[in-house]
C-alpha positions in Angstrom: 83.1 116.0 40.6 84.1 114.1 44.0 86.1 111.4 43.1 85.6 108.3 45.3 88.1 105.3 45.1 86.7 102.1 46.3 90.0 99.5 47.3 88.4 95.8 47.0 86.2 94.1 44.5 84.2 91.7 47.2 81.0 92.1 48.8 81.4 95.6 50.5 83.7 97.0 47.4 80.9 96.4 44.7 77.9 97.5 46.9 80.1 100.8 47.7 80.6 101.6 44.4 77.4 100.9 43.3 76.2 103.2 45.4 78.7 105.7 45.2 77.8 105.7 41.4 74.0 106.3 42.3 74.9 108.9 44.2 76.6 110.5 41.3 80.3 110.6 42.2 83.4 109.8 40.0 83.7 106.4 40.9 86.9 104.1 40.1 87.2 100.5 41.7 90.7 98.5 42.2 91.7 95.4 43.3 94.9 93.5 44.1 93.4 90.3 43.5 90.8 88.7 41.3 87.2 90.0 41.4 84.3 87.4 40.9 82.3 87.4 37.9 79.0 88.2 39.7 80.5 91.4 40.7 82.1 92.1 37.8 78.7 91.9 36.2 76.9 94.8 38.5 79.7 96.8 38.6 79.8 96.7 34.2 75.6 97.4 34.6 76.4 100.3 36.7 79.1 101.5 34.7 82.0 101.4 37.2 85.4 101.3 35.8 87.2 98.7 37.9 90.5 97.0 37.7 92.0 93.5 39.4 95.1 91.8 40.2 97.1 95.6 41.1 96.7 98.9 41.8 97.3 101.8 39.9 98.7 104.3 42.3 98.4 107.4 39.9 94.5 107.0 39.9 94.0 106.1 43.5 96.2 108.9 44.5 93.5 111.3 43.0 90.8 110.2 45.2 88.8 112.6 47.6 87.9 109.8 49.9 88.4 106.5 49.6 86.3 103.3 50.7 88.3 100.4 52.0 87.1 96.9 51.9 87.5 95.2 55.9 89.6 92.5 54.8 92.8 94.5 53.7 94.2 96.0 56.4 95.9 98.8 57.4 99.7 97.5 57.0 98.9 97.4 53.0 101.3 99.0 51.3 98.3 101.1 49.2 96.8 102.1 52.8 99.7 103.0 54.2 100.4 105.2 50.9 96.7 106.9 51.2 97.5 107.6 54.8 101.2 109.1 54.2 99.0 111.7 51.9 96.2 112.4 54.1 93.5 111.0 51.9 90.6 110.2 53.9 89.7 106.5 54.4 86.5 105.1 55.9 84.6 101.8 55.9 81.1 101.0 53.7 79.2 101.5 56.5 80.4 104.7 57.3 79.6 105.5 53.4 76.6 104.1 53.1 74.9 105.5 56.5 75.3 109.2 54.7 72.0 108.2 52.4 69.7 106.2 55.0 67.2 109.0 55.0 64.5 108.0 57.7 65.7 104.5 58.0 67.0 103.2 61.0 69.6 100.6 62.0 70.1 98.1 64.3 74.2 97.0 64.8 75.4 94.2 66.0 79.1 93.6 67.3 80.8 91.2 69.5 83.9 88.8 69.5 81.1 85.7 69.7 77.7 85.3 69.2 77.2 88.4 66.8 76.3 86.2 63.6 73.4 84.3 65.8 72.5 87.2 67.5 71.9 89.4 63.9 70.2 86.4 62.7 67.6 85.9 64.8 66.7 89.9 65.0 66.6 89.9 61.8 64.1 86.9 61.3 62.1 88.7 64.2 61.9 91.9 62.5 60.8 89.9 59.2 58.2 87.8 61.1 56.6 90.6 62.8 56.0 92.0 59.1 58.6 94.8 59.3 60.4 96.0 56.2 64.1 94.9 57.0 67.4 94.2 55.2 69.8 92.2 56.6 73.7 93.4 55.9 77.0 94.4 57.2 79.1 90.8 57.9 76.1 88.7 56.7 73.4 89.1 54.0 73.6 91.9 51.3 75.8 94.5 50.7 74.7 97.6 53.4 75.4 100.1 50.2 74.2 97.8 47.9 70.8 97.4 49.6 70.7 101.2 50.2 71.3 101.7 46.7 68.8 99.4 45.1 66.5 99.0 47.7 63.8 100.9 50.1 63.7 99.8 53.5 63.1 101.0 57.2 65.2 99.0 59.1 68.9 97.5 58.5 70.1 95.2 60.3 74.3 94.8 60.4 76.7 92.8 61.8 79.7 94.4 62.0 83.4 93.1 62.6 85.8 95.4 64.5 87.7 95.7 61.2 84.0 97.7 59.7 83.9 99.6 62.9 87.7 100.7 62.2 86.1 103.1 59.5 83.3 104.6 61.0 83.4 108.0 62.5 79.9 109.8 62.3 77.7 107.0 61.7 75.4 106.1 64.7 73.4 103.4 65.3 69.9 103.8 66.4 70.0 100.2 68.3 73.7 99.2 69.1 74.5 95.5 70.3 77.4 94.0 72.0 77.9 90.6 72.7 80.8 90.2 74.3 84.5 91.4 73.8 87.4 88.6 74.4 90.6 88.5 72.7 90.4 87.8 69.0 92.3 89.2 65.7 94.6 90.6 68.2 97.1 90.2 64.7 95.7 93.1 63.3 95.8 95.1 66.8 99.2 95.2 67.3 98.8 92.6 69.9 97.1 94.7 71.8 93.8 93.6 73.6 93.0 96.9 74.9 93.1 98.4 70.5 90.6 95.6 70.2 88.2 96.6 73.2 88.2 100.4 71.7 87.6 99.2 68.3 84.3 97.0 69.4 83.4 100.0 71.9 83.3 102.1 68.7 79.6 100.4 68.4 78.4 103.0 70.4 80.0 106.4 69.3 77.6 109.1 68.3 74.7 107.2 70.0 72.8 110.2 72.4 69.8 110.1 74.7 67.2 108.7 72.0 69.3 105.3 70.9 69.3 101.9 72.6 72.6 99.9 74.0 72.3 96.2 74.4 75.3 94.8 75.8 76.3 91.9 78.7 76.5 92.6 81.7 78.2 89.6 82.7 81.4 90.3 80.1 83.6 91.9 82.5 85.5 93.7 79.8 82.6 95.6 78.0 81.0 96.1 82.1 84.4 98.0 83.1 84.6 99.9 79.3 80.8 100.8 80.2 81.5 102.0 83.8 84.5 104.1 82.2 82.0 105.9 80.3 80.3 107.7 82.5 79.3 110.4 79.6 77.2 107.9 77.7 73.6 109.2 77.1 72.6 106.5 75.4 69.6 104.5 77.2 71.1 101.0 78.4 69.8 97.6 78.3 72.0 94.9 79.9 71.0 91.6 79.9 72.6 88.7 82.2 72.9 85.4 84.0 75.1 86.2 86.9 75.7 89.8 87.4 73.1 91.9 88.8 73.1 95.4 87.1 69.9 98.1 87.3 68.7 100.3 84.2 65.8 102.2 84.2 65.6 101.6 81.0 65.0 98.0 80.6 67.5 94.6 81.0 67.2 90.7 80.5 67.6 88.1 83.3 68.1 84.5 83.0 67.2 82.8 86.3 68.8 79.6 87.1 65.3 77.6 85.8 66.6 78.5 82.4 63.9 81.1 82.1 64.5 85.0 81.1 62.4 88.1 81.0 63.5 90.9 78.7 61.8 94.4 79.6 62.1 97.8 77.7 60.0 100.1 79.3 56.8 98.9 79.8 56.9 95.5 77.6 58.4 92.4 78.3 58.4 89.1 77.1 59.4 85.6 78.9 61.3 83.1 77.0 61.9 79.3 78.0 65.1 78.7 76.8 64.3 74.6 77.0 62.4 75.6 73.9 64.7 77.0 71.9 66.1 75.1 68.9 69.1 76.6 70.1 71.1 75.4 72.7 73.7 76.5 76.0 74.9 79.3 77.4 75.8 81.4 74.9 72.3 81.2 72.7 70.3 82.2 75.9 72.3 85.2 75.7 71.7 85.7 72.3 68.4 85.5 72.7 68.0 87.9 75.6 70.5 90.3 73.3 67.8 89.8 70.5 65.0 90.1 72.5 65.9 93.6 73.8 66.9 94.8 70.7 63.7 94.2 68.9 61.4 95.1 71.8 63.3 98.4 71.7 62.4 98.4 68.0 58.6 97.9 68.5 58.0 94.6 68.1 55.1 93.1 70.1 56.4 90.4 72.7 54.2 87.6 71.4 56.0 88.0 68.2 59.1 88.2 69.7 58.7 85.2 71.9 57.2 83.0 68.6 60.1 83.7 66.4 62.8 83.0 69.1 61.2 79.6 69.7 61.2 78.9 65.6 64.5 79.9 65.2 67.1 77.4 64.1 70.9 77.4 64.4 72.9 79.1 62.1 75.2 77.2 59.3 78.9 76.5 60.9 77.7 77.7 64.4 77.0 74.4 66.6 75.2 72.5 63.8 74.4 68.9 63.9 75.5 67.4 60.9 74.8 63.9 60.9 74.5 61.0 63.7 76.7 57.4 62.3 77.0 54.8 64.6 76.0 56.7 67.5 78.7 59.6 67.0 77.5 62.7 66.4 79.0 65.1 64.2 79.0 68.7 64.7 79.9 71.8 62.5 81.4 74.8 64.5 83.6 76.2 61.8 83.1 79.8 63.1 84.2 79.3 66.3 87.7 80.7 65.3 88.4 82.5 68.6 88.4 80.7 72.3 85.6 82.3 73.8 83.7 80.6 70.8 85.0 77.1 71.6 84.5 78.0 75.3 80.9 78.0 74.8 80.8 75.1 72.1 82.7 72.9 75.0 80.3 74.4 77.8 77.4 73.4 76.0 78.8 70.0 75.2 76.8 66.9 77.3 78.6 64.2 75.3 82.1 63.0 75.4 83.9 64.9 72.7 86.3 64.3 70.1 87.9 68.2 69.5 89.5 69.4 66.2 91.0 72.3 66.2 93.5 74.2 64.6 94.7 76.5 62.1 95.9 79.9 62.1 96.4 80.9 65.4 96.1 84.7 66.0 97.9 84.9 69.5 95.3 82.7 71.8 95.4 82.0 74.8 94.2 78.4 75.5 94.2 78.8 79.3 90.4 79.3 79.8 89.6 76.1 77.6 91.6 73.6 79.8 89.2 73.1 82.7 86.3 72.2 80.0 88.6 70.0 78.1 89.8 68.2 81.0 86.3 67.0 82.0 84.8 66.5 78.5 87.7 66.3 75.7 88.9 62.5 75.0 91.1 63.2 72.1 92.0 66.5 70.5 93.0 66.1 66.8 95.0 69.1 65.7 94.3 70.2 61.8 96.6 72.7 60.4 100.1 73.3 59.3 101.7 74.1 62.5 100.0 72.3 65.7 102.8 73.0 67.6 101.2 75.4 70.1 97.9 73.3 70.4 99.9 70.3 70.9 102.1 71.6 73.1 99.4 73.4 75.5 96.7 70.3 75.6 99.5 67.2 75.9 98.9 66.3 79.5 95.3 67.9 79.4 93.3 65.4 77.1 94.3 61.8 77.1 95.1 62.1 73.7 96.5 64.4 71.2 97.2 63.9 67.5 98.5 66.2 65.4 97.4 66.4 61.3 98.0 68.8 58.5 94.9 67.8 56.3 91.1 67.5 56.5 90.6 63.9 55.8 93.7 63.1 58.1 92.3 64.9 60.5 88.6 63.1 59.9 90.4 59.9 59.7 92.0 60.4 63.1 88.6 61.6 64.6 86.6 58.8 63.5 89.5 56.2 65.2 89.1 57.9 68.2 85.3 58.2 68.5 83.3 55.9 70.1 79.0 55.1 70.5 77.6 57.9 72.5 80.8 60.5 71.5 80.1 64.1 69.8 82.9 64.7 67.3 82.9 68.8 67.4 84.8 70.8 64.6 85.3 74.0 66.9 89.1 75.2 65.2 90.0 78.3 67.9 91.7 79.1 65.1 91.1 80.7 61.6 91.4 78.9 58.5 93.5 80.4 56.1 96.2 77.8 56.1 93.9 75.2 54.8 90.8 76.6 53.8 89.6 79.6 51.9 87.5 80.9 54.9 85.6 79.1 57.7 82.7 78.8 55.5 84.6 76.6 53.1 86.1 74.8 56.4 82.6 73.8 57.4 81.2 72.8 54.1 84.5 70.3 53.7 83.9 69.2 56.9 80.0 68.4 56.3 80.8 66.8 52.7 83.5 64.5 54.3 80.9 63.2 56.8 78.2 62.9 54.5 80.7 61.2 52.1 82.8 58.8 53.5 80.6 57.6 56.9 
C-alpha cells in the first residue's frame, strides 16, 4: 500500500489526509505545532494517525509521497531533508485534482483581488443554481470537499505557495488578477521567481480551457507575450490597454460601464450600481464576469449577482462612522499594491494605519497618493523604522506605535469630521497578530467598544 505523509494539520492538511484515507492510502499526518481540536476530531473520525509538537523523521521519510501544507516554507528543515532524499512533495491542490472525475475547476490567483474575485465567482455560480464548492485559500479544504461531496464545479482561490506544489493539475478556467511584488521573502527576494510561481496557474492548459487575465498589468501582459506557445483561449480584461482576443474580453469605458464578452454572449455592467467600489473592484468584476460566462452562466444572472455582491470582510470593509469619521477595515491589504488600490478609492482625507512584518516592500508607488490624500500615517508594528523613514516629509504627520490600542488612540486623535481612518497595513500581521483576520477583527472590536 502506498504511503502518504501529510505535513501540517491545518485546513489544507486535514482535508488531504481525509481524501488520502478515502482513496485507500496508508496515511500519516505530522504537525510541528498544535493541531486544532476540530481537526483532530475529523482525523479521529476517519482513523487517520497523526502527531503534533514535532516530526517523527523515520515515519515521514518512509513516505512514497508527501503533501505539504502551503504555510510550510521550503527552508523548513523537514522539507530540506525530504528534498535531499528525493521524496516527491506536492500540494493539496495537486493531490485533490487527481480525484475530480468529471468536475471542473475555476482557479483564481493574483497578488491582489483574488479573494474578492473568488467570492464573487462563487456567488454568481451559486446564484445561477450550479452545483459548486468554494475552496483553496478560502472556504472548505478542496481535498475535503472532493472526499465528502459530489460537485460539478470547484471555485478555488490559489496562493503562490499552493501553485508551487502543482505539477500535472490543469485548471479548466484560470484567472490571474495581477502580479505585483509580494512574499518576496519566500522567493529569495527575486520578483521573477514570484512571477514564475503565479504563472503556474496556466500550466497544462490547452485549447479547450480558458485564461482570464489583466491586460492592464504590465507584468502579466509581458509574461503572456513571452509565451506564444500558449494554446489556451485568452480572455483579457482592461481599462487602459487595448488587447484583442478572438475568444472574448472585457473593457471598462471612461463612463464606468464595462462589457464582458465570451463568444456570442456578453453582459454589460454599470459599476456605479455595484456595492463594491473602486477601480480594483471593477477589475475584479470584469474577471468574474468573464470566468462565469466561460463557465456557461447566463448574462442576466451574472449581472444581478454582481449588483447584489457585498464587500468581502477585511477588504475595504466599512466598520462604523462615528462623529463624522468613517473607520475602514482593509486588513487584508498585506502588500503595497493592495494599499495603492485602497488609497486610490478614498474620497475623504485619510488617517492611514500601516505596518507589520515587512516583506521587502518598495513603498515608492504609494507616495503620490500619500501626498494627495493622507493627512497622518500611524505606524503600527514592532519595527516601524522603514515606514517612518519612507513617509516622513511625504505626509504631514507620522506617528510610530507598537500596539493596536496605541495606534487607534493616535488615529482617533488625528482624525476630524469628514475624514476616514483606514487600516491598510501593506505588511503581514505576524509581529502583533495571529493573521490578517485577527488584526481586522481586533480593529473592528476596538472601534465598536471604544467609540
